SEPA-157634 format. One line per 8 residues: number of its first residue (from 1); their letters; for each residue y, x, z of C-alpha. Coordinates in steps of 0.001 Angstrom, whole numbers. Each point is the difference from the previous one (the first is absolute). Example, Ala and Ser with C-alpha at 12.3 -4.5 7.8 and 13.67 -1.06 7.14 Angstrom:
// SEPA-157634
1	as	-4500/12300/7800; 3440/1370/-660
//
This chain:
// SEPA-157634
1	maaplytt	31820/51184/-3472; 608/-3911/-1948; 2099/-2953/880; -2216/-1869/2742; 2000/2799/2118; 2706/-2510/-883; -959/-2896/170; 2066/-2577/1140
9	asgqlfha	-51/-3960/1253; 2348/-980/-2754; -2255/2432/-2681; 3078/1996/-1312; 508/3591/689; 3794/-227/700; 653/3494/-1930; -1977/-674/-3242
17	gkiliatv	2844/-3495/-728; -1295/-2392/-2639; -1452/1305/-3083; -1277/-1313/-3050; -2983/1388/-2614; 641/-1281/-3673; -2984/817/-1823; 265/1171/-3746
25	glpargkt	-2111/-141/-2597; -1615/-1486/-3043; -2970/-3233/692; -3285/1228/893; 1128/3360/1876; -785/-451/3516; 3071/-830/1325; -1603/-3061/1737
33	hlshaier	-2879/2111/1461; 2813/2659/1394; 1622/-2883/1505; -2145/-1410/2141; -1221/3377/1072; 3684/1255/1022; -222/-3273/2020; -3037/277/1360
41	ylrwlgvk	631/3164/1440; 3662/-425/1143; -1586/-3495/1614; -2290/1874/1920; 2669/2991/1320; 1181/-3614/1400; 3430/-83/-2456; 857/-3724/-1327
49	tkvfslgd	-807/35/-3642; -663/-2143/-2700; -815/-53/-3764; 2284/-2246/-2425; -1747/-592/-3190; 1930/-1203/-2875; -3685/-511/-1874; -979/-2335/3263
57	yrrkmlgg	3314/-1863/236; 158/-845/-3500; -3657/-1204/124; 1219/-2165/3124; 2876/-1762/-1820; -1686/-190/-3462; -3745/393/317; -2763/1767/-2131
65	adkipkdy	1095/1987/-3516; -570/-3033/-2135; 2905/-1531/2101; 2251/2495/-975; 2585/-407/-2808; -1300/1998/-3223; 2994/2042/-89; 142/820/3350
73	fksgpksp	-1495/3532/92; 1040/753/-3701; 2449/2672/-871; 3101/-755/-1400; 2606/-2895/167; -2026/-3125/1896; 1284/-3712/-48; 2568/-1399/2514
81	etealrke	-2224/-1887/1737; -2743/2852/277; 3018/2224/1331; 1090/-1919/2580; -3596/-262/1267; 118/3295/409; 2870/317/1928; -819/-2451/2219
89	ilngldeg	-3336/1607/1139; 2030/3119/465; 2086/-915/1843; -2378/-2802/2282; -1860/3596/649; 2884/2096/1085; 1095/-2963/1954; -3492/204/2041
97	vinffdgg	615/3814/157; 3599/-459/1622; -1362/-2459/2433; -3268/2108/1278; 2962/3010/592; 2101/-2517/1887; -3381/-961/2217; 99/2982/1222
105	gqvviyda	-2434/1653/-2937; 610/3617/-507; -2210/926/-3201; -74/-1835/-3303; -2207/1222/-2630; 1524/-1596/-3329; -3019/-813/-2354; 1246/-97/-3678
113	nngqqarr	31/1460/-3051; 3979/1239/183; -457/1793/-3330; 3764/-43/-885; 2467/2497/1164; 2310/-2989/-165; -1750/-1788/2731; -858/2674/2297
121	yairekfg	3568/745/404; 449/-3755/819; -2736/236/2761; 1727/3031/1395; 3642/-1770/225; -1334/-3249/1317; -1978/1211/2839; 1975/3063/529
129	klgihvmf	3464/-2229/766; -2281/-1443/2508; -774/3252/1811; -3270/265/-1061; -1629/3253/-1453; -1508/-381/-3213; -2500/2481/-1172; -2154/-287/-3638
137	lesictdk	-3894/664/-376; -885/350/-3727; -3578/18/-944; -565/1757/-3202; -3815/304/-1719; -431/2372/-2832; -4049/-857/60; -802/-3238/-2020
145	siveanvr	-3184/-489/2271; 1781/-655/3054; 2520/-2488/-1925; -3418/-1589/-1749; -2484/33/3610; 3909/-1911/1649; 83/-2190/-3114; -3848/-1141/470
153	svklsspd	-668/705/3485; 3262/-1517/1406; 2458/-2370/-1996; -3082/-1693/-1175; -444/-1422/3591; 3715/-510/84; 847/-3580/917; 1308/103/-3868
161	yvgwdpek	-2743/-54/-1711; -2413/-2066/2255; -2607/-2570/-2243; 1167/2609/-3200; -2213/1588/-2666; -306/3668/1202; 791/1275/-3308; 2664/-1891/-881
169	avqdfysr	1281/475/3317; 190/4045/-898; 1782/-602/-3099; 2745/-2454/1856; -29/2603/2645; 647/2803/-2059; 2963/-2362/-2452; 1647/692/2911
177	isghekfy	-130/3416/591; 1384/335/-3254; 2641/-1760/196; 1223/1584/3469; -889/3501/-1907; 2705/-308/-2216; 2963/-222/2290; -1225/1525/2737
185	epienpsf	2356/3208/1483; -1858/2315/2080; 2349/1381/3191; 1990/3058/-726; 2897/-321/2368; 352/2950/2306; 1766/-2032/2450; -2523/-2534/291
193	pyiklinv	-2558/352/2712; -3326/-476/-1227; -3661/1120/-127; -2107/-35/-3287; -3948/-110/499; -1549/1032/-3775; -3191/-1184/-190; -251/-1615/3342
201	geqvvvnn	402/3552/1862; -656/2896/-2379; 3445/915/422; 2644/-811/2094; 3584/264/-527; 2712/-895/2555; 3798/-94/-58; 2354/-74/2695
209	iqgylqsr	-2319/-1432/2444; 1943/113/3065; -575/-1372/3413; -3763/-248/2755; -1216/-2769/-1135; 664/290/-3771; -1759/3360/251; -2799/-1321/1865
217	ivfflmni	-598/-2661/-2740; 43/2898/-2762; -2917/2297/2269; -1783/-3052/-29; 1055/-474/-3865; -1711/3282/-399; -3510/-742/1433; -869/-2881/-1730
225	hnrqrtiy	-1803/-1294/-3394; -1388/-3177/-1682; -3739/1037/-601; -1723/-3147/1861; -2505/1071/2773; -1595/-1773/2610; 544/695/4114; -2652/-1266/2783
233	farageal	368/79/3711; -2348/-549/2256; -292/751/3943; -2122/2962/1436; -3444/-1152/1199; -946/-479/3566; 591/3006/2047; -2811/903/3565
241	iehlykad	3604/-388/2108; 2397/-2497/-1436; 2785/55/2055; 1223/3428/669; 1831/2309/-2503; -473/3368/1625; -3897/-269/-249; -48/6/-3772
249	adlsslgw	-3471/-1487/447; -1781/195/-2839; -2159/-3450/-1400; -2701/-1658/1337; -3027/-937/-1764; 1473/-3405/-531; 2893/2125/-1832; -2333/2310/-2127
257	dysdelcn	-1419/-3715/-1268; 4162/-918/-737; 403/2809/-1963; -3023/-102/-2168; 698/-4097/-464; 3454/774/-1392; -556/2807/-1867; -3161/-1916/-2148
265	flinlrkg	2440/-3189/-120; 2740/2128/-1350; -1949/1485/-2611; -1702/-2925/-943; 3061/-1815/-14; 1492/2580/-2703; -3305/-317/-2078; 447/-3653/-230
273	aaarsiek	3380/245/-1443; -651/2933/-2494; -3127/-2401/-1207; 2594/-2594/-975; 2905/2037/-1279; -2352/1066/-2375; -1694/-3487/-792; 3848/-1231/-568
281	aqgeteae	-26/2836/-2518; -1943/-1067/-2325; 1326/-2756/-840; 3716/1937/-251; 1658/432/-3508; 422/3536/-1106; 4045/-72/857; -873/-1252/3448
289	lagrrdlp	-2787/2831/426; 3054/2429/-1033; 2822/-1435/2081; -2945/525/3161; 1567/3268/2578; -3721/391/1078; -3343/-204/-1964; -2046/-3112/1251
297	gagpgeeg	-1531/466/3240; 2522/3078/1112; 2870/-2709/1084; 1699/49/3200; -3047/-1734/2738; -2665/947/-2644; -2629/2516/435; 532/2486/-2721
305	rplevwts	4234/742/1629; -215/2973/2752; -291/-958/3286; 1281/1801/3679; -757/-1232/3069; 2657/1489/2529; -108/-59/3454; 1457/1411/3242
313	arrrssht	-1562/3490/1783; -1462/-2458/3353; -3693/-327/-323; -471/-3162/-257; 2723/-816/-3004; -2040/3304/-1498; -3070/-828/-19; 171/-3596/-946
321	aypfaekg	974/1980/-3274; -3682/1817/415; -1773/-1603/-1995; 2491/-114/-2979; -66/3547/143; -3856/-222/-388; 388/-1140/-3091; 2464/2246/-1341
329	yrviersq	3199/-1818/190; 3178/2458/798; 890/-1058/4227; 2997/1228/618; 1268/425/3422; 3800/-721/960; 1262/785/3596; 2592/-2912/-70
337	lsemnpgv	-2712/-2597/-491; -540/520/3615; 137/-3230/2289; 2894/-740/2096; -237/2026/3254; 171/-2727/2840; 1309/2506/2325; -406/-346/3779
345	vdgmsaee	-1500/-3473/-417; -2799/1964/-1763; -3566/-2104/631; 2201/-2614/2355; -706/-3793/-852; 2805/-2286/-423; -412/-1590/3728; -70/4057/966
353	iikrypde	3439/415/-1546; 1453/-2698/1264; -801/936/3781; 1695/3752/-942; 1827/-407/-2098; 1986/-3447/263; 3132/794/-1540; -1008/1900/-3121
361	wekkqkep	-2491/-2803/-826; 2854/-2241/354; 1846/2382/-2879; -2736/111/-1652; -238/-3795/-483; 3463/-472/-1087; -40/3213/-2419; -3569/926/-1098
369	yshrfpra	928/1917/-3070; 2847/2162/1682; -1267/101/3498; -2141/3379/1110; -1971/136/3455; 796/3339/1561; -1232/3249/-1772; -1230/-2770/-2558
377	esyhdlsv	802/-614/-3628; 1253/-3071/-1560; -219/-2193/-2934; 3207/1539/-1116; -1222/3606/439; -3290/-349/-1819; 2259/-2068/-2679; 2036/4081/-158
385	rlepiife	-3369/1485/189; -1352/-1855/-2629; 2923/949/-2861; -1985/2655/-1256; -3057/-1670/-655; 2407/-2913/-2009; 1150/2722/-2727; -3924/1153/56
393	lerarsdv	-1059/-3272/-827; 3181/-836/-2316; -1292/3822/-2022; -3687/-1311/-318; -1018/-850/-3217; -4122/-699/1727; -744/-2919/2031; 116/630/3275
401	liigqssv	-2186/-840/3090; 2114/586/3589; -1955/-530/3017; 1551/-144/3404; 686/-2055/3108; 1487/-2749/-132; 3889/658/719; -246/2728/-2838
409	lrcliayy	-1025/-2506/-2413; 2632/-2484/1002; 2851/2468/-999; -1371/549/-3165; -1051/-3569/-1332; 3476/-944/1373; 1618/2440/-2382; -2049/-1348/-3150
417	qgmqphei	779/-3443/1157; 3523/751/316; 687/-1693/3397; 2437/945/2589; -604/2459/2516; -92/-2359/2981; -2793/-1949/-1474; -2643/3225/131
425	psiqvreg	-1303/-738/3318; -735/-3735/-844; -2168/1373/-3026; -4014/-1173/67; -2655/2762/-744; -3367/-795/875; -2919/1870/348; -2255/-831/-2590
433	elveirpe	2995/-882/-2539; 357/2512/-3220; 3607/-665/-904; 652/582/-4148; 3449/616/-1503; 1266/448/-2859; 3290/621/-957; 1198/-1972/-3322
441	aygvstri	3445/-405/-1738; 1316/-3030/1824; -1522/798/3347; -3225/626/1725; -3190/-1738/129; -2437/-143/2655; -3560/-480/817; -1823/147/2759
449	hnfwdpva	-3755/-448/167; -2563/-168/3169; -2535/2416/-137; -1210/491/4106; -428/-2874/2631; 1018/1749/3263; -1423/-2916/2372; -3176/-307/-1454
457	rrqerdra	-294/3504/-160; 1021/883/3377; -2364/-3211/1467; -2979/1509/-2203; 823/3472/1694; 329/-1167/2883; -3744/-1676/253; -1455/2987/-750
465	fecarqgc	1610/1954/2650; -1114/-3109/2583; -3089/309/-1410; -428/3808/381; 1422/-548/3411; -2506/-2557/1219; -3289/1528/-1863; -482/-2231/-2781
473	vdedgeer	-3562/149/-1779; -676/901/-3888; -2080/-624/-2479; -3033/1815/1661; 691/-1252/3475; 1444/3489/1576; 3089/-851/2322; 3192/2220/-1708
481	vaetqaat	2162/255/3252; -2250/3497/1706; 174/1497/-3572; 3525/-711/-941; 837/1227/3524; -1867/3284/-474; 959/681/-3734; 4010/-560/1041
489	daeadqsd	-97/2779/2827; -2394/2596/-2380; 2649/-557/-2739; 2719/331/2067; -1716/3686/1214; -566/950/-3787; 3366/-1852/-1273; 1518/3505/2503
497	avpnsqsq	-2083/2167/-2030; 1335/-302/-3330; 2380/2581/-1839; 3338/299/95; 214/555/-3439; -2371/68/-2652; 135/1125/-3799; 755/-2051/-2970
505	eevdqvgr	-3580/-1068/-908; -1607/-100/3581; -791/-3188/1167; -2024/-391/3227; -1995/-2775/818; 695/-991/4318; -2155/-2375/1326; -1976/-3491/-366
513	rgrttvkm	3652/-1526/-1364; -167/2128/-2608; 3405/1046/153; 1034/2494/-3268; 3086/2851/925; 1118/1547/-2739; 3694/1771/-711; 2340/-2541/-1618
521	lglgqggg	880/970/-3240; 3111/-1193/-2143; 1545/-1736/3193; 3448/494/-1234; 2657/2828/-694; 255/2729/2330; -3475/-949/1709; -1642/-2799/2088
529	geegnwmh	1078/671/2770; -1506/2337/2901; -4122/612/-802; -1395/-1254/3037; -2729/-1937/1926; 1750/-3653/-1024; -341/1296/-3788; -3075/-1712/-948
537	rrdsssnt	-1766/-2777/-1764; -2022/-2672/2062; -2469/-1719/-1888; -1547/-2621/2891; 1102/-3561/-170; 2037/-1817/2457; -2884/-2209/984; -3106/1771/351
545	pegirada	-1430/2176/2878; 1340/3411/-1556; 3446/-1470/-416; -149/-863/3672; -1386/3573/1022; 2451/1773/-2506; 3506/-2519/1211; -1102/1142/3766
553	aalrkleq	-73/3686/-1142; 2201/543/-1563; 2662/-1906/2694; -1564/2143/2515; 1053/2974/-1740; 3186/-1613/-303; 796/-808/3338; -1156/3797/828
561	emreagik	2333/1518/-2320; 3042/-2904/1371; -1108/1493/3672; 488/4022/-1410; 3640/-1247/-1855; 1243/-1490/3509; -454/-3486/-1604; -118/-2933/1919
569	esstf	-399/-3855/-1071; 3049/-609/1500; 3241/-65/-1306; 1896/2735/2229; 687/3344/-1924
//
């Protein structure tokens, strides 16, 4: 598959050599967005990569746009002082690039305009002499709306224009663009290795690209766009049996409560974002409204933007997405999102693993990313499996919620945050947190929302269980324990009588807990999985007698399925 297979301690793919990708294009053509997207992808693959931005280096040396000499961006001859300043900044950036390569770096994305042929020849000659393979990435925008949106949404938030009046900043930046346009020369030399992206992915032209890693970069660029969207991550709800991978257990009643709360919280979050966007748009000028790429209330993270829910085909993840399917959202099952297979240690506690597999445990502590237990997967294996999901996310133009186990979410969050593979196992993804990530031109923004208190909810559920066990008295003075036990036994018998398949319209109300059995519709491409007894919606709450009875009956049935399949709660295969 992809380069994680070749990840080395040095962070280099020795057969790929050193690579410099020099961006080419007029201002506001998405070069910075492309640069950081490539950096994010290659770092996730384990390749030592860094973006060197000429604009960032110039701001570091000189400050914002008000500190720049007036003729710095103007076309034509410049004052000797300005020419010397530009050369000093250029040489300083080049020195940083060389130092990065000397320090073990493998790929540099050289983020600058590089709009003249003479400058491109100079880059190729200077770095080619050092044994560095130079390729060019030209971004061309013929769609004026893309340029307008880039100017307003990206450049106005640039450090160059902090504190500026928005309209004056727009005028200043357009004057900068016109200065570059007069002397801009597109790439036409057939001997140059280059990639041309037209309108950020509408058309891709590839010339003289050679090498494994270079080809991976081309493939990646063919799958991306610059349309903003929001990616959400949330863990699946609690299962009837938490610690046994082979059981593929359904949600507990508490897990169903969690799924409902996640759905309601996210819908309300997006409604609030849409309302704020609409309110803000009422105070915008016509020019600002024209520069929007999305209608007010339909931007990334807002109710008007389509939302897809991606989940694995395993029961707990798929059913955590069930409330979204009920509300009409598109839910897609993807097998690559299945949790990491624990192998022979399935169902074991840490103490049991240390006792039975002490050598493997020691290896796991030393290499948590690459180690795998016998018949298991490692984080490295999981990363390789998830690469198609990465490309699907880059292609996605709608917002996406991914529901999965923590191991899967760690790998995907690491990708967006540009983290190295060895950092993946230490990423914290807590139950009850909704992680919101939005890719932007200069990186990603991350917010964490808390919608569920797992400790408090489990304590509440445990009190309800204890009350049922001890026979608490309800408001009418009647004891519940006998009723609860009798209803549980009766419902277990009744549950066995539920048919395995129903028509799309058929709804079966079963027993006193009010369980609704329906065929799951719209759960992904290629069907929602096997249509069996587990494909039902439980409406009972976790802290009610009905919820207690529902869990007891469901657990009985799951244990029966496990016995029939020869699955034990121990980890032996």
